[in-house]
C-alpha positions in Angstrom: 147.3 102.8 347.3 147.0 100.5 344.3 150.2 101.9 342.8 152.1 101.4 346.1 150.9 97.8 346.4 152.1 97.1 342.9 155.4 98.6 343.6 155.8 96.4 346.7 155.0 93.3 344.7 157.5 94.2 342.0 160.2 94.9 344.5 159.6 91.5 346.2 159.7 89.7 342.9 163.1 91.4 342.0 164.6 90.4 345.4 163.5 86.9 345.0 165.1 86.7 341.6 168.5 87.9 343.0 168.3 85.4 345.7 167.6 82.6 343.3 170.5 83.7 341.1 172.8 83.7 344.2 174.1 87.2 343.4 173.0 88.8 346.7 173.2 87.3 350.2 169.8 86.6 351.6 170.2 88.7 354.7 170.9 91.7 352.6 167.9 91.1 350.4 165.6 90.8 353.5 166.9 94.1 354.9 166.3 95.9 351.6 162.8 94.5 350.8 161.7 95.2 354.4 162.9 98.7 354.1 161.0 99.2 350.8 157.8 97.5 352.1 157.8 99.6 355.3 158.4 102.7 353.2 155.6 101.9 350.8 153.0 100.9 353.3 153.7 104.0 355.3 153.2 106.1 352.2 149.9 104.4 351.4 148.5 104.8 354.8 149.3 108.5 354.9 147.5 109.1 351.5 144.1 107.2 352.2 140.7 109.4 352.1 139.4 109.9 355.5 135.6 109.8 356.1 133.7 113.1 356.0 133.2 114.0 359.6 130.7 116.9 359.1 127.0 117.4 358.5 124.8 119.0 355.9 121.6 121.1 356.4 118.9 122.3 354.1 116.3 125.0 354.8 113.6 127.0 352.8 112.5 130.6 353.0 108.9 129.4 352.5 107.2 126.0 352.3 103.9 127.2 350.9 103.7 128.4 347.3 100.9 130.0 345.2 100.6 132.2 342.1 101.8 135.3 344.0 104.8 133.4 345.4 105.5 130.6 342.9 109.1 129.6 344.1 111.0 129.0 347.3 114.7 129.7 348.0 116.6 126.6 349.5 119.7 127.4 351.6 122.4 124.7 351.8 125.3 124.6 354.3 127.9 122.1 355.5 129.5 122.0 358.9 133.0 121.3 357.5 134.8 121.8 354.2 134.0 119.3 351.6 137.6 118.5 350.7 137.3 115.9 348.0 133.6 115.3 348.6 130.6 116.8 346.8 127.3 118.0 348.1 124.0 117.8 346.0 120.3 118.4 346.5 117.7 115.9 345.1 113.9 116.1 344.9 111.5 113.2 345.7 111.5 112.1 342.1 115.2 111.3 342.4 116.3 114.2 340.1 119.4 116.1 341.1 118.5 119.8 341.4 121.9 121.2 342.6 125.6 120.2 343.0 128.7 121.7 344.6 131.9 119.8 343.9 134.2 121.4 346.5 134.9 124.6 348.3 132.7 126.6 350.6 130.3 125.7 353.3 127.1 127.2 351.8 124.9 127.4 348.7 121.4 128.1 347.5 118.9 127.2 344.8 115.4 128.2 343.7 112.8 125.5 343.5 109.1 125.2 342.8 106.3 122.6 342.7 103.4 121.8 340.4 100.0 123.4 341.3 98.3 121.6 344.1 101.3 119.2 344.7 104.2 118.8 347.1 107.9 118.4 346.4 110.4 117.2 349.0 114.1 118.1 348.7 117.1 116.5 350.5 120.9 117.3 350.5 123.5 114.6 350.3 127.4 114.6 350.8 129.2 111.9 348.9 132.2 111.2 346.8 130.1 111.2 343.6 126.6 112.5 342.8 124.6 110.6 340.1 122.2 112.9 338.1 119.2 110.6 338.1 119.2 109.2 341.7 120.6 110.1 345.1 124.1 108.5 346.0 123.7 105.0 347.4 126.4 105.5 350.2 126.3 109.1 351.2 128.7 110.4 353.8 125.8 112.4 355.4 122.2 113.4 354.6 120.2 116.5 355.6 116.7 116.5 357.0 114.2 116.7 354.1 112.4 120.0 353.2 108.9 119.9 351.7 107.5 122.6 349.5 103.7 122.7 348.7 102.1 124.7 345.8 98.5 125.8 346.7 97.4 127.0 343.2 95.8 130.4 342.5 95.8 132.4 345.7 93.3 135.0 344.6 89.5 135.4 343.9 87.6 136.3 340.8 84.5 138.5 340.7 81.8 139.3 338.1 79.3 142.2 338.0 76.8 143.7 335.6 75.8 147.3 334.9 72.2 146.0 334.6 70.4 142.7 335.2 67.1 143.7 333.5 67.1 144.0 329.7 64.4 145.2 327.2 64.1 146.6 323.7 65.4 149.9 324.9 68.4 148.4 326.8 69.0 145.1 324.9 72.5 144.3 326.3 74.4 144.4 329.6 78.1 145.0 330.3 79.8 142.5 332.5 82.9 143.6 334.5 85.5 141.0 335.4 88.3 141.3 338.0 90.8 139.1 339.8 92.3 139.9 343.2 95.8 138.7 342.2 97.7 138.3 339.0 96.9 135.2 336.9 100.5 134.0 336.5 100.1 130.9 334.3 96.4 130.7 334.9 93.5 131.8 332.6 90.2 133.4 333.4 87.0 132.8 331.4 83.3 133.6 331.6 80.7 131.0 330.7 76.9 131.2 330.3 74.4 128.7 331.6 74.4 126.8 328.3 78.1 126.0 328.9 79.4 128.2 326.1 82.6 130.2 326.8 81.8 133.9 326.2 85.2 135.5 327.2 88.8 134.5 328.0 91.9 136.2 329.3 95.1 134.1 329.2 97.3 136.1 331.5 98.2 139.7 332.6 95.9 142.3 334.0 93.4 142.1 336.8 90.3 143.3 334.9 88.2 142.8 331.8 84.8 143.4 330.4 82.3 141.9 327.9 78.8 142.7 326.5 76.1 140.0 326.8 72.4 139.7 326.1 69.6 137.2 326.6 66.7 136.0 324.4 63.3 137.7 324.9 61.5 136.6 328.1 64.4 134.4 329.3 67.3 134.6 331.7 71.0 133.9 331.1 73.4 133.2 334.0 77.1 134.0 333.6 80.0 132.8 335.9 83.7 133.5 335.8 86.3 130.8 336.4 90.1 130.7 337.0 91.8 127.6 335.8 94.9 126.3 333.9 92.8 125.8 330.7 89.4 127.0 329.4 87.4 124.6 327.1 85.2 126.4 324.6 82.1 124.2 325.1 82.0 123.7 328.9 83.4 125.2 332.1 86.7 123.8 333.5 86.2 120.7 335.6 88.6 121.7 338.4 88.7 125.5 338.5 91.0 127.3 341.0 88.3 129.7 342.0 84.8 130.6 340.8 82.8 133.9 340.9 79.4 134.4 342.2 77.0 133.9 339.2 75.3 136.9 337.6 71.9 136.5 336.0 70.6 138.7 333.1 66.8 138.7 332.3 65.3 140.1 329.0 61.8 141.3 329.7 60.9 141.8 326.0 59.2 144.9 324.6 59.2 147.6 327.2 56.6 149.9 325.6 52.9 150.0 324.8 50.9 150.2 321.6 47.8 152.3 321.0 45.2 152.3 318.3 42.6 155.0 317.5 40.1 155.8 314.8 39.0 159.1 313.2 35.4 157.7 313.3 33.6 154.8 314.8 30.6 154.7 312.5 30.7 154.3 308.7 28.0 155.1 306.2 27.6 156.0 302.6 29.1 159.4 303.2 32.0 158.0 305.1 32.6 154.5 304.0 36.0 154.1 305.6 37.8 155.0 308.8 41.4 156.0 309.3 43.1 154.0 312.1 46.2 155.7 313.8 48.8 153.4 315.3 51.5 154.4 317.8 54.1 152.8 320.0 55.6 154.4 323.1 59.1 153.0 322.4 61.1 151.9 319.3 60.3 148.4 318.1 63.9 147.2 317.9 63.6 143.6 316.6 59.8 143.4 317.2 57.0 144.1 314.7 53.6 145.7 315.2 50.5 144.6 313.3 46.7 145.3 313.3 44.2 142.5 313.1 40.5 142.5 312.7 38.1 140.3 314.6 38.1 137.7 311.9 41.8 137.1 312.6 43.1 138.7 309.4 46.1 140.9 309.5 45.3 144.3 308.1 48.6 146.1 308.6 52.2 145.4 309.6 55.2 147.6 310.5 58.5 145.7 310.9 60.7 148.2 312.7 61.6 151.9 312.8 59.1 154.6 313.5 56.7 155.0 316.3 53.6 155.7 314.2 51.6 154.3 311.3 48.1 154.5 309.8 45.7 152.4 307.8 42.3 152.7 306.1 39.6 150.2 307.1 36.0 149.5 306.4 33.2 147.1 307.4 30.4 145.4 305.6 27.0 147.0 305.9 25.2 146.4 309.1 28.2 144.8 310.7 30.8 145.8 313.2 34.6 145.2 312.8 36.9 145.3 315.8 40.6 146.1 315.3 43.4 145.5 317.7 47.2 146.2 317.5 49.8 143.7 318.6 53.5 144.0 319.2 55.3 140.6 318.7 58.3 138.9 317.3 56.4 137.6 314.3 53.0 138.4 312.9 51.1 135.6 311.1 48.9 136.7 308.3 45.8 134.6 309.2 45.7 135.0 313.0 47.0 137.3 315.8 50.3 136.3 317.4 49.8 133.8 320.2 52.2 135.5 322.6 52.3 139.2 322.0 54.5 141.6 323.9 51.7 144.1 324.3 48.2 144.6 322.9 46.3 147.8 322.3 42.8 148.5 323.4 40.4 147.3 320.7 38.8 149.8 318.3 35.3 149.1 317.0 34.0 150.3 313.6 30.3 149.9 312.8 29.0 150.3 309.3 25.4 151.5 308.6 24.2 152.1 305.0 22.7 155.5 305.9 24.3 158.2 308.1 23.4 161.8 308.7 23.8 162.7 305.0 23.0 161.2 301.7 25.4 162.4 299.0 25.7 165.7 300.9 22.0 166.1 301.5 20.9 166.2 305.2 18.7 163.3 305.9 17.3 165.0 309.0 16.3 168.0 306.8 14.5 165.7 304.3 12.7 164.0 307.2 11.7 167.3 308.7 10.4 168.7 305.4 8.8 165.4 304.6 6.9 165.5 307.9 5.8 169.1 307.1 4.5 168.0 303.7 2.9 164.7 304.6 1.8 165.5 308.1 3.7 162.8 310.0 6.9 160.7 309.8 4.9 157.6 309.1 2.9 159.2 306.3 6.1 160.5 304.7 7.7 157.0 305.0 4.6 155.4 303.4 4.6 157.9 300.6 8.3 157.1 299.8 7.6 153.3 300.1 4.6 153.5 297.8 6.5 155.5 295.2 9.6 153.2 295.3 8.4 150.8 292.7 8.3 153.6 290.2 12.1 153.3 290.1 12.9 150.4 287.7 15.8 149.1 289.9 13.6 149.1 293.0 10.5 147.8 291.4 11.4 144.1 291.4 12.3 143.9 295.1 10.2 146.6 296.7 9.2 145.5 300.2 5.8 146.1 301.9 6.1 149.8 302.7 3.6 149.6 305.6 5.6 146.8 307.3 8.9 148.6 306.9 7.7 152.0 308.0 5.9 150.6 311.0 9.0 148.6 312.0 11.9 150.9 311.3 10.6 154.2 309.9 12.1 156.1 307.0 15.7 155.1 308.0 14.8 151.4 307.4 13.3 152.2 304.1 16.4 154.2 303.0 18.7 151.4 304.2 16.9 149.1 301.8 17.2 151.6 298.9 20.8 152.7 299.2 22.5 149.3 298.5 20.4 148.9 295.3 20.5 152.3 293.7 23.2 154.1 295.7 23.3 157.1 297.9 23.0 159.7 295.1 19.9 158.1 293.5 18.3 157.6 296.9 18.9 161.2 297.8 17.4 162.3 294.5 14.4 160.0 295.0 13.7 161.4 298.5 14.2 165.0 297.3 11.6 164.4 294.6 9.1 163.1 297.2 9.6 166.1 299.4 10.1 169.0 297.0 8.4 167.8 293.9 8.9 165.4 291.0 10.6 167.9 288.8 13.5 168.6 291.1 16.7 167.0 292.3 19.1 168.1 294.9 22.1 170.2 293.8 25.2 171.4 295.5 23.5 174.7 296.2 20.3 173.2 297.4 18.3 174.7 294.4 15.9 172.2 292.7 17.1 171.0 289.3 15.4 168.8 286.6 15.5 165.1 287.6 17.7 162.6 285.9 16.0 160.2 283.4 15.1 156.9 285.1 16.7 153.8 283.6 14.5 151.5 281.4 12.4 149.0 283.3 13.7 145.5 283.5 11.9 142.2 284.0 10.5 141.5 287.5 12.6 139.4 289.9 10.4 137.1 292.0 11.1 134.3 294.4 9.8 131.6 292.0 12.5 132.5 289.5 15.2 132.6 292.3 14.1 129.2 293.7 14.1 127.6 290.3 17.6 128.8 289.5 18.9 127.8 293.0 17.7 124.2 292.4 19.6 124.1 289.1 22.7 125.5 290.7 22.6 122.8 293.4 22.6 120.2 290.6 25.6 121.8 289.0 27.4 122.0 292.4 26.9 118.3 292.9 28.2 117.3 289.5 31.2 115.0 289.8 33.0 117.1 287.2 32.7 120.3 289.2 36.1 121.0 290.8 34.5 123.5 293.3 34.2 120.9 296.1 37.4 122.2 297.7 35.7 125.6 298.1 32.1 124.7 299.0 31.3 121.8 301.3 28.2 119.8 300.4 26.2 121.0 303.4 26.6 124.6 302.2 25.2 123.9 298.6 21.6 125.0 299.3 22.6 128.3 301.1 25.3 129.1 298.4 23.0 128.3 295.5 20.2 130.5 296.9 22.5 133.5 297.5 24.2 133.2 294.1 20.8 132.8 292.4 19.4 136.0 294.1 22.5 138.1 293.3 23.0 136.8 289.7 19.4 137.5 288.8 19.5 140.9 290.6 22.5 141.9 288.6 20.9 140.7 285.4 17.8 142.8 286.2 19.8 145.9 287.2 22.8 145.9 285.0 23.5 145.7 281.3 25.3 143.0 279.3 23.9 139.7 280.8 20.5 138.1 280.6 18.8 136.1 283.3 19.1 133.0 281.2 22.9 133.2 281.3 22.8 132.7 285.1 21.4 129.3 284.3 24.0 128.3 281.8 27.3 130.2 282.3 30.0 129.4 284.8 29.6 131.7 287.8 32.6 133.0 289.8 31.7 134.2 293.3 34.3 136.3 295.2 33.3 136.0 298.8 34.0 137.1 302.4 37.3 135.2 302.7 38.5 137.4 299.8 36.7 140.4 301.2 38.9 143.2 299.9 39.1 141.8 296.4 35.4 141.0 296.4 34.5 144.5 297.4 36.7 145.9 294.6 35.0 143.6 292.1 31.6 144.7 293.5 32.5 148.4 293.2 33.8 148.0 289.6 30.6 146.2 288.5 28.5 148.9 290.2 30.4 151.5 288.2 29.3 149.8 285.0 32.3 147.5 284.2 31.4 144.2 282.6 30.5 141.3 284.9 30.7 138.8 282.0 34.4 138.1 281.4 36.3 136.0 279.0 39.2 133.8 280.0 42.7 134.3 278.6 45.5 132.1 279.7 48.6 133.9 281.0 51.1 133.7 278.0 48.2 134.5 275.6 47.4 137.7 277.5 48.7 140.6 275.4 48.8 143.2 278.1 52.0 145.3 278.1 54.7 144.1 280.4 54.6 147.3 282.4 50.9 147.0 283.2 51.5 145.5 286.6 54.0 148.2 287.4 51.6 150.9 286.3 48.9 149.2 288.3 51.2 149.3 291.4 51.9 152.9 290.8 48.2 153.7 290.5 47.4 151.7 293.6 50.3 153.5 295.2 48.5 156.8 294.9 47.0 155.7 298.1 49.2 154.7 301.0 49.7 150.9 301.0 48.0 149.9 304.3 50.1 146.8 304.8 53.6 145.9 303.5 52.1 142.6 302.2 49.1 144.1 300.5 48.7 143.5 296.8 47.2 145.7 294.1 43.9 144.0 293.1 42.4 144.7 289.7 39.0 144.2 288.1 38.4 142.9 285.4 40.8 140.1 286.3 44.3 140.1 284.7 43.5 136.7 283.0 40.6 138.1 280.9 40.1 139.8 277.5 38.6 142.7 279.4 41.6 143.3 281.7 44.0 146.2 281.8 43.7 149.7 280.3 40.7 150.9 278.5 39.7 148.6 275.6 36.7 147.9 273.4 35.2 145.5 276.0 35.8 147.8 279.0 36.1 151.4 277.9 36.7 152.6 281.5 39.8 150.5 282.1 40.5 148.4 285.2 39.6 149.4 288.8 42.6 149.0 291.2 42.7 148.7 295.0 45.0 147.6 297.7 43.8 144.4 299.4 45.4 142.1 301.9 47.6 139.5 300.3 45.6 136.4 301.8 42.4 137.8 300.3 43.9 138.5 296.9 45.5 135.1 297.0 42.3 133.4 297.9 40.5 134.9 294.9 43.4 134.0 292.6 43.4 130.5 293.8 39.7 130.0 293.2 40.1 131.5 289.7 42.9 129.2 288.8 40.8 126.2 289.8 37.6 127.5 288.1 39.2 127.4 284.6 39.5 123.6 285.0 35.7 123.4 284.7 34.9 121.1 281.7 35.1 122.8 278.4 37.0 126.0 279.4 39.1 127.4 276.5 41.5 130.3 276.5 41.1 133.3 274.2 43.9 135.5 273.0 44.3 139.2 273.7 46.6 141.3 271.5 47.8 144.8 272.5 44.9 147.0 273.7 42.6 148.6 272.7 41.8 145.5 270.7 40.3 142.7 272.8 41.5 139.9 270.5 40.0 136.4 270.4 37.5 135.9 273.2 37.8 132.9 275.5 35.1 131.0 277.4 32.8 133.4 279.1 31.9 133.4 282.8 29.9 135.6 285.2 31.3 137.4 288.2 28.8 137.6 291.1 30.5 139.2 294.2 29.1 138.2 297.6 31.6 139.8 300.1 29.2 139.7 303.1 27.4 136.3 302.9 29.4 133.4 301.5 33.0 132.2 301.0 34.7 132.4 297.6 33.6 129.7 295.3 32.4 129.1 291.7 29.8 127.0 289.9 30.7 125.3 286.6 28.3 126.1 283.7 27.0 124.1 280.8 27.7 126.8 278.2 31.5 127.0 277.7 31.7 128.2 274.1 34.4 130.7 273.3 33.2 134.3 273.0 29.7 133.6 274.4 
């Protein structure tokens, strides 16, 4: 139309020019221009674009989407051909989703929508279709079509092969399944602490994982379907959630039992063998045996079902032992929350049993009654004769009182701790069968052994005098034993130490009674029971109880002495993994180690609980800080080297706690 108008204007201008120039008559020009104008206008009218007279429609094969049906098919149709017009489909954000420039009456497109959102689509017919907005003056517009995405259309389930765990079944298997494919979603399993335990990003319908729970606690697991799975917390807006599954760990599922080969100890049978067994494997648990003082006597960390240990008890006392299964086993007290506990086993120690060194006490009693006429007469005869034994002389009780109160057994119980079972048996044998006989393995009388030389009498006046002096030494400000003996215990400790030190001086060689008054005295006690009993046994066997201190680096023992000691101790089963090989004489002395000129027998070794060995070692390390203590030097055995400060060892495993009393005589080699 624009071109036609321009042509009309140009023709008019040319005609006007001719008229002005007078070259063409005016009526001719009018006829010519009119013809051209009519021709031009007629052409322009015939070529103008007519309005689109049709309509456009839009439909969808579904309006509800989910993960199973994530898209919809839109169908587009026009009632008339487009001619020069175009048809396009726009969503509610203004973006053009589809365009047909000309041609047919129909078209189609695939559309979707974000999860949990709605998209609305509309078709437009117009001369032009912008890409970023619908046309402003469309020829016709369809009814809008809305498509909604409803998210994940399925469910998720979680199950466990067991909900109750124990040491025999410590884990459970969780099985995970979804009712429909995940599409773009993920599935994860979280526990009740918020930690993600498992994740599947896409794909299959099933999965599995292995889970557990701490002992005596419950863990709850839940499965979630969501677009994303944080590692430290469940998704805030999950598509679907499973029913939670709870798993409970009930701890150790078995039992523990403890038994003893004997319940009564005596001089013939000084120890009992405890047998330990569990009904199920320990897994991560431990089993331990404790006595009634709270000390751990044995420990087994894992593995087998059975174990054993050797135990004893002080004379005239009862020890009760109990086995515990627990996560941890303190050394100084039973576990506070054990998994299971055995029935307690009680061991009682009496000095005298049915036999004395293989000799039947009942037979001796019966024959004694035959010889003396009555049990009381026989007992009085033994009691009257007892002072003839040098070791028994100083502390012989009133035989009449003893025999009337407890009979021969009471008298024998007094004798055995002093002179031993063998000497007591020989003494009784002589009273029954004659002074020129002793028991033998065949029961045939043999010549008696020579009695030891008589020693000075031990009386209460001497004991009381020494005890008073020991109290003074304990209260000395320079005495570092305060950490071991509280002041209120000074009188009791001093009296016990005075009695035992003087008794050892009377009964044993190598120390005079006066040295109890001047030397430092080391007292292994009941809190170091195993070590104290080993010290006591060594001294009873004739090993020196006056020792000389040698500081560690100056001790010339071979480097493999401890290894050898462990091997020697290892000839007996180590009762407890933490037990240590105790030795007497102590390692830090001139007398220690293999046989040497100060101790021809060599050291006595025994397994003892680590706390008890440690207690004795701690007290020794403090004792050498007594004023005036000096170290000696011990070269390679058998030479004893240069002697250090001397001190006395007076074991009291049944009466007092470990301690020491600093002396006034600290000269080296004394």
